[in-house]
Backbone atoms as SQL, in Angstrom:
CREATE TABLE atoms (id INTEGER PRIMARY KEY, chain TEXT, resi INTEGER, resn TEXT, atom TEXT, x REAL, y REAL, z REAL);
INSERT INTO atoms VALUES
  (1, 'A', 1, 'MET', 'N', 28.524, 12.701, 4.537),
  (2, 'A', 1, 'MET', 'CA', 28.319, 11.506, 3.746),
  (3, 'A', 1, 'MET', 'C', 26.894, 10.995, 3.981),
  (4, 'A', 2, 'SER', 'N', 26.228, 10.639, 2.920),
  (5, 'A', 2, 'SER', 'CA', 24.864, 10.125, 2.987),
  (6, 'A', 2, 'SER', 'C', 24.860, 8.638, 3.316),
  (7, 'A', 3, 'ILE', 'N', 23.701, 8.170, 3.745),
  (8, 'A', 3, 'ILE', 'CA', 23.460, 6.736, 3.808),
  (9, 'A', 3, 'ILE', 'C', 22.377, 6.435, 2.781),
  (10, 'A', 4, 'TYR', 'N', 22.357, 5.205, 2.325),
  (11, 'A', 4, 'TYR', 'CA', 21.407, 4.799, 1.293),
  (12, 'A', 4, 'TYR', 'C', 20.570, 3.639, 1.807),
  (13, 'A', 5, 'GLU', 'N', 19.293, 3.713, 1.528),
  (14, 'A', 5, 'GLU', 'CA', 18.400, 2.625, 1.863),
  (15, 'A', 5, 'GLU', 'C', 18.096, 1.863, 0.575),
  (16, 'A', 6, 'LEU', 'N', 18.425, 0.590, 0.584),
  (17, 'A', 6, 'LEU', 'CA', 18.152, -0.295, -0.537),
  (18, 'A', 6, 'LEU', 'C', 16.866, -1.041, -0.228),
  (19, 'A', 7, 'ARG', 'N', 15.871, -0.881, -1.086),
  (20, 'A', 7, 'ARG', 'CA', 14.576, -1.531, -0.874),
  (21, 'A', 7, 'ARG', 'C', 14.264, -2.397, -2.096),
  (22, 'A', 8, 'VAL', 'N', 13.896, -3.639, -1.835),
  (23, 'A', 8, 'VAL', 'CA', 13.554, -4.582, -2.902),
  (24, 'A', 8, 'VAL', 'C', 12.124, -5.054, -2.661),
  (25, 'A', 9, 'TYR', 'N', 11.257, -4.766, -3.621),
  (26, 'A', 9, 'TYR', 'CA', 9.856, -5.173, -3.554),
  (27, 'A', 9, 'TYR', 'C', 9.671, -6.368, -4.476),
  (28, 'A', 10, 'ARG', 'N', 9.263, -7.497, -3.915),
  (29, 'A', 10, 'ARG', 'CA', 8.920, -8.666, -4.728),
  (30, 'A', 10, 'ARG', 'C', 7.409, -8.665, -4.899),
  (31, 'A', 11, 'CYS', 'N', 6.990, -8.568, -6.145),
  (32, 'A', 11, 'CYS', 'CA', 5.560, -8.468, -6.453),
  (33, 'A', 11, 'CYS', 'C', 4.919, -9.840, -6.584),
  (34, 'A', 12, 'LEU', 'N', 3.617, -9.852, -6.388),
  (35, 'A', 12, 'LEU', 'CA', 2.840, -11.039, -6.720),
  (36, 'A', 12, 'LEU', 'C', 2.866, -11.188, -8.236),
  (37, 'A', 13, 'PRO', 'N', 2.716, -12.409, -8.749),
  (38, 'A', 13, 'PRO', 'CA', 2.804, -12.633, -10.205),
  (39, 'A', 13, 'PRO', 'C', 1.910, -11.669, -10.998),
  (40, 'A', 14, 'GLY', 'N', 2.537, -11.019, -11.983),
  (41, 'A', 14, 'GLY', 'CA', 1.815, -10.121, -12.876),
  (42, 'A', 14, 'GLY', 'C', 1.517, -8.737, -12.322),
  (43, 'A', 15, 'ARG', 'N', 1.957, -8.426, -11.111),
  (44, 'A', 15, 'ARG', 'CA', 1.600, -7.143, -10.476),
  (45, 'A', 15, 'ARG', 'C', 2.710, -6.090, -10.551),
  (46, 'A', 16, 'LEU', 'N', 3.865, -6.426, -11.115),
  (47, 'A', 16, 'LEU', 'CA', 4.947, -5.443, -11.228),
  (48, 'A', 16, 'LEU', 'C', 4.528, -4.193, -12.001),
  (49, 'A', 17, 'PRO', 'N', 3.812, -4.300, -13.125),
  (50, 'A', 17, 'PRO', 'CA', 3.382, -3.074, -13.822),
  (51, 'A', 17, 'PRO', 'C', 2.539, -2.153, -12.932),
  (52, 'A', 18, 'ALA', 'N', 1.678, -2.713, -12.094),
  (53, 'A', 18, 'ALA', 'CA', 0.853, -1.891, -11.203),
  (54, 'A', 18, 'ALA', 'C', 1.715, -1.174, -10.169),
  (55, 'A', 19, 'LEU', 'N', 2.742, -1.858, -9.659),
  (56, 'A', 19, 'LEU', 'CA', 3.637, -1.224, -8.687),
  (57, 'A', 19, 'LEU', 'C', 4.428, -0.099, -9.342),
  (58, 'A', 20, 'ALA', 'N', 4.972, -0.354, -10.521),
  (59, 'A', 20, 'ALA', 'CA', 5.745, 0.675, -11.228),
  (60, 'A', 20, 'ALA', 'C', 4.877, 1.902, -11.518),
  (61, 'A', 21, 'LYS', 'N', 3.655, 1.658, -11.943),
  (62, 'A', 21, 'LYS', 'CA', 2.742, 2.773, -12.232),
  (63, 'A', 21, 'LYS', 'C', 2.447, 3.572, -10.965),
  (64, 'A', 22, 'ARG', 'N', 2.243, 2.876, -9.842),
  (65, 'A', 22, 'ARG', 'CA', 1.964, 3.580, -8.588),
  (66, 'A', 22, 'ARG', 'C', 3.133, 4.481, -8.190),
  (67, 'A', 23, 'PHE', 'N', 4.363, 3.967, -8.300),
  (68, 'A', 23, 'PHE', 'CA', 5.518, 4.815, -7.983),
  (69, 'A', 23, 'PHE', 'C', 5.577, 6.012, -8.923),
  (70, 'A', 24, 'GLU', 'N', 5.457, 5.757, -10.211),
  (71, 'A', 24, 'GLU', 'CA', 5.624, 6.826, -11.205),
  (72, 'A', 24, 'GLU', 'C', 4.549, 7.899, -11.092),
  (73, 'A', 25, 'THR', 'N', 3.310, 7.508, -10.846),
  (74, 'A', 25, 'THR', 'CA', 2.217, 8.474, -10.905),
  (75, 'A', 25, 'THR', 'C', 1.724, 8.962, -9.548),
  (76, 'A', 26, 'LYS', 'N', 2.018, 8.253, -8.478),
  (77, 'A', 26, 'LYS', 'CA', 1.481, 8.619, -7.159),
  (78, 'A', 26, 'LYS', 'C', 2.573, 8.823, -6.107),
  (79, 'A', 27, 'THR', 'N', 3.332, 7.750, -5.849),
  (80, 'A', 27, 'THR', 'CA', 4.263, 7.741, -4.713),
  (81, 'A', 27, 'THR', 'C', 5.321, 8.833, -4.801),
  (82, 'A', 28, 'LEU', 'N', 5.941, 9.001, -5.962),
  (83, 'A', 28, 'LEU', 'CA', 7.026, 9.981, -6.085),
  (84, 'A', 28, 'LEU', 'C', 6.567, 11.399, -5.767),
  (85, 'A', 29, 'LYS', 'N', 5.340, 11.734, -6.133),
  (86, 'A', 29, 'LYS', 'CA', 4.805, 13.070, -5.832),
  (87, 'A', 29, 'LYS', 'C', 4.636, 13.258, -4.319),
  (88, 'A', 30, 'ILE', 'N', 4.199, 12.207, -3.650),
  (89, 'A', 30, 'ILE', 'CA', 4.030, 12.292, -2.193),
  (90, 'A', 30, 'ILE', 'C', 5.395, 12.343, -1.518),
  (91, 'A', 31, 'TRP', 'N', 6.349, 11.572, -2.016),
  (92, 'A', 31, 'TRP', 'CA', 7.716, 11.642, -1.476),
  (93, 'A', 31, 'TRP', 'C', 8.272, 13.055, -1.600),
  (94, 'A', 32, 'GLU', 'N', 8.053, 13.677, -2.735),
  (95, 'A', 32, 'GLU', 'CA', 8.555, 15.038, -2.962),
  (96, 'A', 32, 'GLU', 'C', 8.027, 15.982, -1.883),
  (97, 'A', 33, 'LYS', 'N', 6.766, 15.843, -1.550),
  (98, 'A', 33, 'LYS', 'CA', 6.140, 16.667, -0.512),
  (99, 'A', 33, 'LYS', 'C', 6.840, 16.486, 0.835),
  (100, 'A', 34, 'HIS', 'N', 7.342, 15.269, 1.096),
  (101, 'A', 34, 'HIS', 'CA', 7.988, 14.966, 2.377),
  (102, 'A', 34, 'HIS', 'C', 9.517, 15.081, 2.329),
  (103, 'A', 35, 'GLY', 'N', 10.074, 15.461, 1.182),
  (104, 'A', 35, 'GLY', 'CA', 11.517, 15.618, 1.066),
  (105, 'A', 35, 'GLY', 'C', 12.279, 14.303, 0.989),
  (106, 'A', 36, 'ILE', 'N', 11.624, 13.245, 0.523),
  (107, 'A', 36, 'ILE', 'CA', 12.288, 11.943, 0.364),
  (108, 'A', 36, 'ILE', 'C', 12.972, 11.926, -0.998),
  (109, 'A', 37, 'ARG', 'N', 14.284, 11.625, -0.984),
  (110, 'A', 37, 'ARG', 'CA', 15.105, 11.678, -2.202),
  (111, 'A', 37, 'ARG', 'C', 15.422, 10.264, -2.702),
  (112, 'A', 38, 'GLN', 'N', 14.987, 9.982, -3.923),
  (113, 'A', 38, 'GLN', 'CA', 15.350, 8.692, -4.509),
  (114, 'A', 38, 'GLN', 'C', 16.671, 8.830, -5.266),
  (115, 'A', 39, 'ALA', 'N', 17.445, 7.715, -5.253),
  (116, 'A', 39, 'ALA', 'CA', 18.737, 7.695, -5.937),
  (117, 'A', 39, 'ALA', 'C', 18.738, 6.694, -7.085),
  (118, 'A', 40, 'GLY', 'N', 17.571, 6.174, -7.443),
  (119, 'A', 40, 'GLY', 'CA', 17.471, 5.275, -8.592),
  (120, 'A', 40, 'GLY', 'C', 16.463, 4.173, -8.382),
  (121, 'A', 41, 'PHE', 'N', 15.800, 3.792, -9.467),
  (122, 'A', 41, 'PHE', 'CA', 14.854, 2.675, -9.492),
  (123, 'A', 41, 'PHE', 'C', 15.314, 1.685, -10.553),
  (124, 'A', 42, 'PHE', 'N', 15.100, 0.397, -10.283),
  (125, 'A', 42, 'PHE', 'CA', 15.577, -0.652, -11.184),
  (126, 'A', 42, 'PHE', 'C', 14.598, -1.816, -11.199),
  (127, 'A', 43, 'THR', 'N', 14.474, -2.459, -12.357),
  (128, 'A', 43, 'THR', 'CA', 13.815, -3.750, -12.440),
  (129, 'A', 43, 'THR', 'C', 14.897, -4.782, -12.710),
  (130, 'A', 44, 'THR', 'N', 14.602, -6.037, -12.445),
  (131, 'A', 44, 'THR', 'CA', 15.591, -7.105, -12.594),
  (132, 'A', 44, 'THR', 'C', 15.553, -7.638, -14.023),
  (133, 'A', 45, 'LEU', 'N', 16.662, -7.477, -14.728),
  (134, 'A', 45, 'LEU', 'CA', 16.798, -7.986, -16.091),
  (135, 'A', 45, 'LEU', 'C', 17.165, -9.472, -16.050),
  (136, 'A', 46, 'VAL', 'N', 18.176, -9.805, -15.246),
  (137, 'A', 46, 'VAL', 'CA', 18.608, -11.184, -15.060),
  (138, 'A', 46, 'VAL', 'C', 18.811, -11.373, -13.565),
  (139, 'A', 47, 'GLY', 'N', 18.243, -12.414, -13.011),
  (140, 'A', 47, 'GLY', 'CA', 18.381, -12.658, -11.580),
  (141, 'A', 47, 'GLY', 'C', 17.356, -13.653, -11.094),
  (142, 'A', 48, 'GLU', 'N', 17.215, -13.723, -9.794),
  (143, 'A', 48, 'GLU', 'CA', 16.326, -14.705, -9.187),
  (144, 'A', 48, 'GLU', 'C', 14.869, -14.516, -9.591),
  (145, 'A', 49, 'SER', 'N', 14.430, -13.260, -9.703),
  (146, 'A', 49, 'SER', 'CA', 13.029, -12.992, -10.034),
  (147, 'A', 49, 'SER', 'C', 12.917, -11.753, -10.915),
  (148, 'A', 50, 'ASN', 'N', 12.091, -11.842, -11.951),
  (149, 'A', 50, 'ASN', 'CA', 11.826, -10.658, -12.782),
  (150, 'A', 50, 'ASN', 'C', 10.565, -9.951, -12.310),
  (151, 'A', 51, 'GLN', 'N', 10.109, -10.266, -11.106),
  (152, 'A', 51, 'GLN', 'CA', 8.939, -9.625, -10.502),
  (153, 'A', 51, 'GLN', 'C', 9.363, -8.685, -9.378),
  (154, 'A', 52, 'GLU', 'N', 10.585, -8.151, -9.480),
  (155, 'A', 52, 'GLU', 'CA', 11.118, -7.273, -8.435),
  (156, 'A', 52, 'GLU', 'C', 11.303, -5.846, -8.929),
  (157, 'A', 53, 'LEU', 'N', 11.048, -4.922, -8.019),
  (158, 'A', 53, 'LEU', 'CA', 11.392, -3.513, -8.228),
  (159, 'A', 53, 'LEU', 'C', 12.360, -3.160, -7.104),
  (160, 'A', 54, 'THR', 'N', 13.525, -2.663, -7.471),
  (161, 'A', 54, 'THR', 'CA', 14.565, -2.311, -6.512),
  (162, 'A', 54, 'THR', 'C', 14.817, -0.824, -6.622),
  (163, 'A', 55, 'TYR', 'N', 14.973, -0.166, -5.462),
  (164, 'A', 55, 'TYR', 'CA', 15.307, 1.256, -5.515),
  (165, 'A', 55, 'TYR', 'C', 16.166, 1.659, -4.331),
  (166, 'A', 56, 'LEU', 'N', 16.796, 2.810, -4.485),
  (167, 'A', 56, 'LEU', 'CA', 17.647, 3.395, -3.453),
  (168, 'A', 56, 'LEU', 'C', 17.078, 4.734, -3.029),
  (169, 'A', 57, 'LEU', 'N', 17.075, 4.954, -1.729),
  (170, 'A', 57, 'LEU', 'CA', 16.731, 6.258, -1.169),
  (171, 'A', 57, 'LEU', 'C', 17.975, 6.830, -0.509),
  (172, 'A', 58, 'GLN', 'N', 18.158, 8.127, -0.608),
  (173, 'A', 58, 'GLN', 'CA', 19.323, 8.805, -0.028),
  (174, 'A', 58, 'GLN', 'C', 18.887, 9.578, 1.211),
  (175, 'A', 59, 'TRP', 'N', 19.588, 9.343, 2.305),
  (176, 'A', 59, 'TRP', 'CA', 19.289, 10.011, 3.581),
  (177, 'A', 59, 'TRP', 'C', 20.550, 10.642, 4.140),
  (178, 'A', 60, 'ASP', 'N', 20.378, 11.732, 4.890),
  (179, 'A', 60, 'ASP', 'CA', 21.505, 12.350, 5.596),
  (180, 'A', 60, 'ASP', 'C', 21.823, 11.584, 6.874),
  (181, 'A', 61, 'SER', 'N', 20.818, 10.931, 7.451),
  (182, 'A', 61, 'SER', 'CA', 20.994, 10.188, 8.705),
  (183, 'A', 61, 'SER', 'C', 19.809, 9.244, 8.897),
  (184, 'A', 62, 'LEU', 'N', 19.955, 8.302, 9.819),
  (185, 'A', 62, 'LEU', 'CA', 18.834, 7.423, 10.152),
  (186, 'A', 62, 'LEU', 'C', 17.709, 8.215, 10.810),
  (187, 'A', 63, 'ALA', 'N', 18.068, 9.253, 11.550),
  (188, 'A', 63, 'ALA', 'CA', 17.050, 10.098, 12.185),
  (189, 'A', 63, 'ALA', 'C', 16.194, 10.796, 11.128),
  (190, 'A', 64, 'GLU', 'N', 16.831, 11.309, 10.065),
  (191, 'A', 64, 'GLU', 'CA', 16.073, 11.926, 8.977),
  (192, 'A', 64, 'GLU', 'C', 15.133, 10.902, 8.356),
  (193, 'A', 65, 'ARG', 'N', 15.619, 9.692, 8.161),
  (194, 'A', 65, 'ARG', 'CA', 14.797, 8.639, 7.564),
  (195, 'A', 65, 'ARG', 'C', 13.577, 8.363, 8.433),
  (196, 'A', 66, 'GLU', 'N', 13.774, 8.223, 9.725),
  (197, 'A', 66, 'GLU', 'CA', 12.664, 7.914, 10.619),
  (198, 'A', 66, 'GLU', 'C', 11.597, 9.007, 10.583),
  (199, 'A', 67, 'THR', 'N', 12.032, 10.254, 10.607),
  (200, 'A', 67, 'THR', 'CA', 11.099, 11.379, 10.592),
  (201, 'A', 67, 'THR', 'C', 10.319, 11.442, 9.278),
  (202, 'A', 68, 'LYS', 'N', 11.029, 11.445, 8.162),
  (203, 'A', 68, 'LYS', 'CA', 10.382, 11.619, 6.864),
  (204, 'A', 68, 'LYS', 'C', 9.587, 10.389, 6.438),
  (205, 'A', 69, 'TRP', 'N', 10.118, 9.189, 6.698),
  (206, 'A', 69, 'TRP', 'CA', 9.410, 7.974, 6.308),
  (207, 'A', 69, 'TRP', 'C', 8.145, 7.822, 7.148),
  (208, 'A', 70, 'GLY', 'N', 8.243, 8.142, 8.425),
  (209, 'A', 70, 'GLY', 'CA', 7.070, 8.084, 9.297),
  (210, 'A', 70, 'GLY', 'C', 5.980, 9.037, 8.842),
  (211, 'A', 71, 'ALA', 'N', 6.370, 10.243, 8.452),
  (212, 'A', 71, 'ALA', 'CA', 5.397, 11.224, 7.961),
  (213, 'A', 71, 'ALA', 'C', 4.756, 10.740, 6.661),
  (214, 'A', 72, 'PHE', 'N', 5.542, 10.157, 5.786),
  (215, 'A', 72, 'PHE', 'CA', 5.019, 9.624, 4.529),
  (216, 'A', 72, 'PHE', 'C', 4.018, 8.498, 4.798),
  (217, 'A', 73, 'GLN', 'N', 4.389, 7.543, 5.654),
  (218, 'A', 73, 'GLN', 'CA', 3.519, 6.403, 5.941),
  (219, 'A', 73, 'GLN', 'C', 2.179, 6.834, 6.544),
  (220, 'A', 74, 'ALA', 'N', 2.185, 7.927, 7.296),
  (221, 'A', 74, 'ALA', 'CA', 0.966, 8.418, 7.955),
  (222, 'A', 74, 'ALA', 'C', 0.182, 9.410, 7.095),
  (223, 'A', 75, 'ASP', 'N', 0.720, 9.798, 5.955),
  (224, 'A', 75, 'ASP', 'CA', 0.084, 10.798, 5.099),
  (225, 'A', 75, 'ASP', 'C', -1.253, 10.263, 4.571),
  (226, 'A', 76, 'PRO', 'N', -2.351, 10.972, 4.824),
  (227, 'A', 76, 'PRO', 'CA', -3.670, 10.516, 4.353),
  (228, 'A', 76, 'PRO', 'C', -3.729, 10.330, 2.836),
  (229, 'A', 77, 'GLU', 'N', -3.005, 11.157, 2.094),
  (230, 'A', 77, 'GLU', 'CA', -2.993, 11.022, 0.634),
  (231, 'A', 77, 'GLU', 'C', -2.375, 9.681, 0.237),
  (232, 'A', 78, 'TRP', 'N', -1.254, 9.292, 0.895),
  (233, 'A', 78, 'TRP', 'CA', -0.602, 8.015, 0.606),
  (234, 'A', 78, 'TRP', 'C', -1.531, 6.846, 0.970),
  (235, 'A', 79, 'ILE', 'N', -2.160, 6.919, 2.127),
  (236, 'A', 79, 'ILE', 'CA', -3.052, 5.847, 2.576),
  (237, 'A', 79, 'ILE', 'C', -4.191, 5.661, 1.566),
  (238, 'A', 80, 'LYS', 'N', -4.748, 6.768, 1.093),
  (239, 'A', 80, 'LYS', 'CA', -5.835, 6.724, 0.102),
  (240, 'A', 80, 'LYS', 'C', -5.339, 6.153, -1.222),
  (241, 'A', 81, 'GLU', 'N', -4.208, 6.652, -1.719),
  (242, 'A', 81, 'GLU', 'CA', -3.685, 6.207, -3.016),
  (243, 'A', 81, 'GLU', 'C', -3.291, 4.725, -2.970),
  (244, 'A', 82, 'ARG', 'N', -2.674, 4.305, -1.877),
  (245, 'A', 82, 'ARG', 'CA', -2.280, 2.904, -1.756),
  (246, 'A', 82, 'ARG', 'C', -3.519, 2.006, -1.807),
  (247, 'A', 83, 'ALA', 'N', -4.539, 2.364, -1.047),
  (248, 'A', 83, 'ALA', 'CA', -5.775, 1.575, -1.045),
  (249, 'A', 83, 'ALA', 'C', -6.403, 1.548, -2.439),
  (250, 'A', 84, 'GLU', 'N', -6.417, 2.685, -3.104),
  (251, 'A', 84, 'GLU', 'CA', -7.010, 2.781, -4.439),
  (252, 'A', 84, 'GLU', 'C', -6.263, 1.878, -5.430),
  (253, 'A', 85, 'THR', 'N', -4.928, 1.860, -5.376),
  (254, 'A', 85, 'THR', 'CA', -4.153, 1.059, -6.328),
  (255, 'A', 85, 'THR', 'C', -4.197, -0.429, -5.993),
  (256, 'A', 86, 'GLU', 'N', -4.675, -0.775, -4.804),
  (257, 'A', 86, 'GLU', 'CA', -4.768, -2.186, -4.423),
  (258, 'A', 86, 'GLU', 'C', -6.212, -2.693, -4.437),
  (259, 'A', 87, 'LYS', 'N', -7.115, -1.926, -5.031),
  (260, 'A', 87, 'LYS', 'CA', -8.524, -2.349, -5.073),
  (261, 'A', 87, 'LYS', 'C', -8.705, -3.630, -5.891),
  (262, 'A', 88, 'ASP', 'N', -7.786, -3.883, -6.833),
  (263, 'A', 88, 'ASP', 'CA', -7.828, -5.107, -7.638),
  (264, 'A', 88, 'ASP', 'C', -7.014, -6.232, -7.010),
  (265, 'A', 89, 'GLY', 'N', -6.503, -6.004, -5.810),
  (266, 'A', 89, 'GLY', 'CA', -5.727, -7.022, -5.108),
  (267, 'A', 89, 'GLY', 'C', -4.367, -6.514, -4.683),
  (268, 'A', 90, 'GLN', 'N', -3.789, -7.248, -3.766),
  (269, 'A', 90, 'GLN', 'CA', -2.457, -6.923, -3.239),
  (270, 'A', 90, 'GLN', 'C', -1.443, -6.900, -4.377),
  (271, 'A', 91, 'ILE', 'N', -0.468, -6.006, -4.276),
  (272, 'A', 91, 'ILE', 'CA', 0.565, -5.867, -5.306),
  (273, 'A', 91, 'ILE', 'C', 1.873, -6.512, -4.855),
  (274, 'A', 92, 'VAL', 'N', 2.299, -6.211, -3.641),
  (275, 'A', 92, 'VAL', 'CA', 3.617, -6.609, -3.156),
  (276, 'A', 92, 'VAL', 'C', 3.506, -7.827, -2.242),
  (277, 'A', 93, 'ALA', 'N', 4.330, -8.851, -2.521),
  (278, 'A', 93, 'ALA', 'CA', 4.360, -10.045, -1.679),
  (279, 'A', 93, 'ALA', 'C', 5.228, -9.800, -0.447),
  (280, 'A', 94, 'ASN', 'N', 6.406, -9.180, -0.655),
  (281, 'A', 94, 'ASN', 'CA', 7.275, -8.841, 0.482),
  (282, 'A', 94, 'ASN', 'C', 8.262, -7.754, 0.101),
  (283, 'A', 95, 'ILE', 'N', 8.823, -7.126, 1.137),
  (284, 'A', 95, 'ILE', 'CA', 9.776, -6.032, 0.968),
  (285, 'A', 95, 'ILE', 'C', 11.000, -6.342, 1.813),
  (286, 'A', 96, 'ALA', 'N', 12.181, -6.185, 1.219),
  (287, 'A', 96, 'ALA', 'CA', 13.443, -6.297, 1.954),
  (288, 'A', 96, 'ALA', 'C', 14.087, -4.922, 1.955),
  (289, 'A', 97, 'SER', 'N', 14.618, -4.523, 3.104),
  (290, 'A', 97, 'SER', 'CA', 15.233, -3.199, 3.232),
  (291, 'A', 97, 'SER', 'C', 16.582, -3.331, 3.932),
  (292, 'A', 98, 'SER', 'N', 17.583, -2.643, 3.388),
  (293, 'A', 98, 'SER', 'CA', 18.923, -2.590, 3.986),
  (294, 'A', 98, 'SER', 'C', 19.396, -1.148, 3.957),
  (295, 'A', 99, 'PHE', 'N', 20.234, -0.790, 4.924),
  (296, 'A', 99, 'PHE', 'CA', 20.836, 0.537, 4.952),
  (297, 'A', 99, 'PHE', 'C', 22.316, 0.394, 4.631),
  (298, 'A', 100, 'LEU', 'N', 22.762, 1.165, 3.644),
  (299, 'A', 100, 'LEU', 'CA', 24.123, 1.057, 3.128),
  (300, 'A', 100, 'LEU', 'C', 24.886, 2.348, 3.364),
  (301, 'A', 101, 'MET', 'N', 26.162, 2.198, 3.654),
  (302, 'A', 101, 'MET', 'CA', 27.037, 3.347, 3.856),
  (303, 'A', 101, 'MET', 'C', 28.174, 3.263, 2.836),
  (304, 'A', 102, 'PRO', 'N', 28.383, 4.302, 2.038),
  (305, 'A', 102, 'PRO', 'CA', 29.455, 4.255, 1.039),
  (306, 'A', 102, 'PRO', 'C', 30.828, 4.090, 1.699),
  (307, 'A', 103, 'THR', 'N', 31.672, 3.331, 1.032),
  (308, 'A', 103, 'THR', 'CA', 33.058, 3.176, 1.488),
  (309, 'A', 103, 'THR', 'C', 33.848, 4.435, 1.116),
  (310, 'A', 104, 'SER', 'N', 35.053, 4.552, 1.641),
  (311, 'A', 104, 'SER', 'CA', 35.896, 5.708, 1.337),
  (312, 'A', 104, 'SER', 'C', 36.282, 5.735, -0.147),
  (313, 'A', 105, 'PHE', 'N', 36.222, 4.608, -0.819),
  (314, 'A', 105, 'PHE', 'CA', 36.634, 4.524, -2.230),
  (315, 'A', 105, 'PHE', 'C', 35.445, 4.425, -3.188),
  (316, 'A', 106, 'SER', 'N', 34.228, 4.648, -2.675),
  (317, 'A', 106, 'SER', 'CA', 33.020, 4.579, -3.497),
  (318, 'A', 106, 'SER', 'C', 32.887, 5.825, -4.372),
  (319, 'A', 107, 'SER', 'N', 32.388, 5.632, -5.605),
  (320, 'A', 107, 'SER', 'CA', 32.105, 6.787, -6.462),
  (321, 'A', 107, 'SER', 'C', 30.850, 7.520, -5.972),
  (322, 'A', 108, 'VAL', 'N', 30.018, 6.823, -5.202),
  (323, 'A', 108, 'VAL', 'CA', 28.824, 7.418, -4.597),
  (324, 'A', 108, 'VAL', 'C', 29.191, 7.800, -3.162),
  (325, 'A', 109, 'LYS', 'N', 28.917, 9.017, -2.767),
  (326, 'A', 109, 'LYS', 'CA', 29.271, 9.467, -1.405),
  (327, 'A', 109, 'LYS', 'C', 28.052, 9.736, -0.593);
């Protein structure tokens, strides 16, 4: 059974398009190199803020997450791309992260 990491990025006003573009054109390619598996990306249609990007990552274990996420964070390509996409200013105001485990009756395992 997998575990899922729920990550919610709250953007600074007007910066959600820049964050979405960075994921679509840069981040996902680097994740692929490190074996990071996404299970879905979402924007908020109705809710507290329409400046949020929410996504799920699928992991086999917390140990796998620590290894792969650490390698991604230290990747020189990611560090360069992140800096390049933030040359016009910070994009993300804050990030919330939770680790979820499917129940025995979940359609997601």
